[in-house]
Residue frames as a rotation matrix with the C-alpha (Angstrom) as fourth column:
UNK 1
0.012 -0.321 0.947 120.08
0.997 0.073 0.012 116.21
-0.073 0.944 0.321 132.26
UNK 2
0.711 0.336 0.618 118.94
0.414 -0.910 0.018 119.84
0.569 0.243 -0.786 132.58
UNK 3
0.904 -0.403 -0.143 121.33
-0.021 -0.376 0.926 120.36
-0.427 -0.834 -0.348 135.50
UNK 4
0.084 -0.900 0.427 124.28
0.726 0.349 0.593 119.18
-0.683 0.260 0.683 133.39
UNK 5
0.160 0.049 0.986 123.33
0.895 -0.428 -0.124 121.60
0.415 0.903 -0.112 130.62
UNK 6
0.950 0.212 0.228 123.12
0.092 -0.892 0.443 124.50
0.297 -0.401 -0.867 133.09
UNK 7
0.626 -0.777 -0.070 126.50
0.188 0.063 0.980 123.56
-0.757 -0.627 0.186 134.51
UNK 8
-0.068 -0.634 0.770 128.04
0.951 0.192 0.242 123.48
-0.301 0.749 0.590 131.03
UNK 9
0.481 0.328 0.813 126.52
0.619 -0.784 -0.050 126.88
0.621 0.528 -0.580 130.19
UNK 10
0.987 -0.147 -0.064 127.91
-0.041 -0.621 0.783 128.38
-0.155 -0.770 -0.619 133.42
UNK 11
0.271 -0.943 0.195 131.34
0.473 0.306 0.826 126.94
-0.839 -0.132 0.529 132.65
UNK 12
0.044 -0.182 0.982 131.20
0.986 -0.147 -0.072 128.30
0.158 0.972 0.173 129.08
UNK 13
0.814 0.316 0.487 130.30
0.255 -0.948 0.188 131.76
0.521 -0.029 -0.853 130.42
UNK 14
0.816 -0.563 -0.131 133.10
0.020 -0.198 0.980 131.59
-0.578 -0.802 -0.150 132.99
UNK 15
0.024 -0.838 0.545 135.63
0.796 0.346 0.496 130.60
-0.605 0.422 0.675 130.32
UNK 16
0.264 0.146 0.954 134.46
0.823 -0.550 -0.143 133.39
0.504 0.822 -0.265 128.01
UNK 17
0.985 0.111 0.129 134.73
0.023 -0.838 0.545 135.93
0.169 -0.534 -0.829 130.84
UNK 18
0.509 -0.861 -0.002 138.26
0.231 0.135 0.964 134.74
-0.829 -0.491 0.267 131.67
UNK 19
-0.071 -0.500 0.863 139.24
0.979 0.129 0.155 134.91
-0.189 0.856 0.481 127.99
UNK 20
0.601 0.363 0.712 137.77
0.528 -0.849 -0.013 138.43
0.600 0.384 -0.702 127.76
UNK 21
0.945 -0.293 -0.146 139.72
-0.025 -0.510 0.860 139.48
-0.327 -0.809 -0.489 130.87
UNK 22
0.134 -0.951 0.280 142.95
0.550 0.307 0.777 138.16
-0.824 0.050 0.564 129.38
UNK 23
0.043 -0.054 0.998 142.27
0.970 -0.235 -0.055 139.78
0.237 0.971 0.042 126.01
UNK 24
0.910 0.310 0.277 141.59
0.227 -0.929 0.292 143.08
0.348 -0.203 -0.915 127.83
UNK 25
0.623 -0.763 -0.172 144.94
0.140 -0.107 0.984 142.72
-0.770 -0.637 0.040 129.60
UNK 26
-0.127 -0.699 0.704 146.63
0.872 0.260 0.415 142.22
-0.473 0.667 0.576 126.23
UNK 27
0.259 0.337 0.905 144.95
0.801 -0.599 -0.006 145.36
0.540 0.726 -0.425 124.92
UNK 28
0.810 0.040 -0.585 146.12
0.466 -0.651 0.600 147.49
-0.357 -0.758 -0.546 127.84
UNK 29
0.887 -0.462 -0.019 148.62
-0.411 -0.770 -0.488 150.28
0.211 0.441 -0.873 127.18
UNK 30
0.243 -0.845 0.476 151.44
-0.782 0.119 0.611 148.63
-0.574 -0.521 -0.632 129.14
UNK 31
0.133 -0.145 0.980 151.14
0.198 0.973 0.117 145.35
-0.971 0.179 0.159 127.28
UNK 32
0.950 0.253 0.185 150.81
0.229 -0.160 -0.960 146.99
-0.213 0.954 -0.210 123.87
UNK 33
0.550 -0.822 -0.147 154.40
-0.834 -0.549 -0.052 148.13
-0.038 0.151 -0.988 124.31
UNK 34
-0.236 -0.640 0.731 155.45
-0.601 0.687 0.408 144.50
-0.763 -0.343 -0.547 124.88
UNK 35
-0.112 0.291 0.950 153.40
0.565 0.805 -0.180 142.82
-0.817 0.517 -0.255 122.14
UNK 36
-0.369 -0.078 -0.926 153.82
-0.608 -0.734 0.304 143.99
-0.703 0.675 0.224 118.56
UNK 37
0.631 0.649 -0.426 152.44
-0.732 0.316 -0.604 142.75
-0.258 0.692 0.674 115.23
UNK 38
0.210 -0.633 -0.745 155.67
-0.621 0.502 -0.602 140.77
0.755 0.589 -0.287 114.77
UNK 39
-0.253 -0.268 0.930 155.53
-0.947 0.265 -0.181 139.12
-0.198 -0.926 -0.321 118.21
UNK 40
-0.340 0.087 -0.936 155.51
-0.323 0.924 0.203 135.35
0.883 0.371 -0.286 118.50
UNK 41
0.698 0.697 -0.163 153.66
-0.158 0.372 0.915 133.17
0.698 -0.613 0.369 121.01
UNK 42
0.311 -0.654 -0.690 156.91
0.805 0.567 -0.175 132.05
0.505 -0.501 0.703 122.64
UNK 43
-0.697 -0.579 0.423 157.90
0.331 -0.783 -0.526 135.66
0.636 -0.227 0.737 123.36
UNK 44
-0.191 0.739 0.645 154.50
-0.561 -0.622 0.546 136.63
0.805 -0.258 0.534 124.71
UNK 45
0.505 0.419 -0.755 154.06
0.243 0.770 0.590 133.55
0.828 -0.481 0.287 126.86
UNK 46
-0.243 -0.699 -0.672 156.94
0.879 0.135 -0.458 134.44
0.411 -0.702 0.581 129.18
UNK 47
-0.833 -0.046 0.552 155.64
-0.052 -0.986 -0.160 137.99
0.552 -0.162 0.818 129.54
UNK 48
-0.254 0.894 0.370 152.17
-0.798 -0.410 0.442 136.98
0.547 -0.183 0.817 130.64
UNK 49
-0.015 0.283 -0.959 152.23
0.157 0.948 0.277 133.57
0.987 -0.147 -0.059 132.24
UNK 50
-0.811 -0.293 -0.506 152.72
0.535 -0.022 -0.845 135.24
0.236 -0.956 0.175 135.62
UNK 51
-0.741 0.587 0.325 149.54
-0.571 -0.806 0.154 137.32
0.353 -0.072 0.933 135.27
UNK 52
-0.663 0.578 0.475 146.45
-0.225 0.451 -0.863 136.29
-0.714 -0.680 -0.169 137.21
UNK 53
0.276 0.785 -0.555 144.40
-0.809 -0.121 -0.575 136.55
-0.519 0.608 0.601 134.00
UNK 54
-0.146 -0.438 -0.887 146.64
-0.826 0.547 -0.134 134.04
0.544 0.714 -0.441 132.25
UNK 55
-0.952 -0.290 0.100 146.64
-0.288 0.734 -0.614 131.69
0.104 -0.614 -0.783 135.24
UNK 56
-0.365 0.895 0.257 142.86
-0.551 0.015 -0.834 131.89
-0.750 -0.446 0.488 135.62
UNK 57
0.253 0.443 -0.860 142.34
-0.962 0.209 -0.175 130.46
0.102 0.872 0.479 132.13
UNK 58
0.341 -0.141 0.929 144.34
-0.562 0.762 0.321 127.39
-0.754 -0.632 0.181 133.07
UNK 59
0.590 -0.112 0.800 144.92
0.551 0.780 -0.297 126.01
-0.591 0.616 0.521 129.57
UNK 60
-0.342 -0.838 -0.425 147.96
0.120 -0.488 0.865 127.08
-0.932 0.245 0.268 127.63
UNK 61
-0.666 0.105 0.739 146.27
0.740 0.218 0.636 126.35
-0.094 0.970 -0.222 124.32
UNK 62
0.468 0.882 0.055 143.47
0.883 -0.469 0.010 128.79
0.035 0.044 -0.998 125.16
UNK 63
0.462 -0.392 -0.795 145.97
0.188 -0.833 0.520 131.47
-0.867 -0.390 -0.311 126.14
UNK 64
-0.646 -0.727 0.232 147.91
0.337 0.001 0.942 130.89
-0.685 0.687 0.244 122.92
UNK 65
-0.238 0.653 0.720 144.71
0.963 0.059 0.265 131.26
0.131 0.756 -0.642 120.91
UNK 66
0.745 0.531 -0.403 143.88
0.611 -0.786 0.093 134.55
-0.268 -0.316 -0.910 122.66
UNK 67
0.089 -0.800 -0.594 147.39
0.041 -0.593 0.804 135.94
-0.995 -0.096 -0.020 122.20
UNK 68
-0.705 -0.318 0.634 147.42
0.591 0.232 0.773 134.86
-0.393 0.919 0.025 118.54
UNK 69
0.253 0.880 0.402 144.06
0.959 -0.282 0.014 136.61
0.126 0.382 -0.916 118.06
UNK 70
0.704 -0.041 -0.709 145.47
0.291 -0.894 0.341 139.76
-0.648 -0.446 -0.618 119.66
UNK 71
-0.384 -0.915 -0.123 148.59
0.138 -0.189 0.972 139.67
-0.913 0.356 0.199 117.45
UNK 72
-0.457 0.310 0.834 146.38
0.888 0.209 0.409 139.20
-0.048 0.927 -0.371 114.37
UNK 73
0.669 0.735 -0.111 144.37
0.737 -0.675 -0.023 142.25
-0.092 -0.067 -0.993 115.42
UNK 74
0.342 -0.642 -0.686 147.59
0.055 -0.715 0.697 144.25
-0.938 -0.275 -0.209 115.82
UNK 75
-0.657 -0.584 0.477 148.70
0.460 0.191 0.867 143.16
-0.597 0.789 0.143 112.34
UNK 76
0.009 0.761 0.648 145.39
0.990 -0.096 0.099 144.24
0.138 0.641 -0.755 110.85
UNK 77
0.800 0.256 -0.542 145.65
0.413 -0.891 0.189 147.61
-0.435 -0.375 -0.819 112.59
UNK 78
-0.113 -0.930 -0.350 149.22
0.052 -0.358 0.932 148.07
-0.992 0.087 0.089 111.34
UNK 79
-0.611 -0.061 0.789 148.20
0.749 0.278 0.602 147.15
-0.256 0.959 -0.124 107.79
UNK 80
0.452 0.855 0.253 145.29
0.887 -0.460 -0.031 149.60
0.090 0.238 -0.967 107.90
UNK 81
0.614 -0.307 -0.727 147.55
0.171 -0.848 0.502 152.34
-0.770 -0.433 -0.468 109.25
UNK 82
-0.505 -0.856 0.110 150.07
0.227 -0.008 0.974 151.69
-0.833 0.517 0.198 106.46
UNK 83
-0.285 0.502 0.817 147.31
0.958 0.147 0.244 151.68
0.003 0.852 -0.523 103.83
UNK 84
0.766 0.606 -0.213 146.01
0.622 -0.783 0.007 155.04
-0.162 -0.138 -0.977 105.10
UNK 85
0.217 -0.778 -0.590 149.54
0.072 -0.590 0.804 156.47
-0.974 -0.217 -0.072 105.16
UNK 86
-0.692 -0.470 0.548 150.11
0.522 0.199 0.829 155.45
-0.498 0.860 0.108 101.54
UNK 87
0.108 0.835 0.539 146.72
0.986 -0.159 0.049 156.81
0.127 0.526 -0.841 100.52
UNK 88
0.788 0.143 -0.599 147.44
0.343 -0.910 0.234 160.15
-0.512 -0.389 -0.766 102.20
UNK 89
-0.229 -0.953 -0.196 150.86
0.145 -0.233 0.962 160.25
-0.963 0.191 0.192 100.52
UNK 90
-0.538 0.114 0.835 149.29
0.837 0.196 0.512 159.74
-0.105 0.974 -0.201 97.10
UNK 91
0.563 0.819 0.112 146.71
0.822 -0.568 0.021 162.45
0.080 0.080 -0.994 97.78
UNK 92
0.511 -0.472 -0.718 149.46
0.177 -0.760 0.625 164.79
-0.841 -0.447 -0.305 98.96
UNK 93
-0.585 -0.772 0.247 151.48
0.356 0.029 0.934 164.14
-0.728 0.635 0.258 95.79
UNK 94
-0.194 0.614 0.765 148.41
0.969 -0.002 0.247 164.71
0.154 0.789 -0.594 93.61
UNK 95
0.772 0.471 -0.427 147.73
0.572 -0.808 0.143 167.95
-0.278 -0.355 -0.893 95.42
UNK 96
0.029 -0.870 -0.491 151.35
0.112 -0.486 0.867 169.07
-0.993 -0.081 0.083 94.81
UNK 97
-0.674 -0.260 0.691 151.06
0.658 0.212 0.722 168.21
-0.335 0.942 0.028 91.11
UNK 98
0.199 0.850 0.488 147.79
0.953 -0.284 0.106 170.09
0.229 0.444 -0.866 90.70
UNK 99
0.720 0.038 -0.693 149.20
0.367 -0.869 0.332 173.17
-0.590 -0.493 -0.640 92.46
UNK 100
-0.389 -0.920 -0.049 152.07
0.331 -0.189 0.924 173.28
-0.860 0.344 0.378 89.94
UNK 101
-0.511 0.220 0.831 149.72
0.859 0.152 0.488 173.56
-0.019 0.964 -0.266 87.01
């Protein structure tokens, strides 16, 4: 019983490491140019199914989940960047108004 639990824990760690490796690949500079916040799974799949990181995971559903997580992260970053841009624009406009007075 203990041996089965150890084996499951090792497999869980291996799967997590493979998922982390694939996520790291998705975060690389080269890939960031291929995957955008508006990317879809179908588009990304063909770009990465030839990678060793993708193949090592072995399950398409796991790869889809990782890519979807990466796209969600890109969307959040884009939203934050847009929010900051708008905030800076408002501050700039307020500064212009106060310098007129």
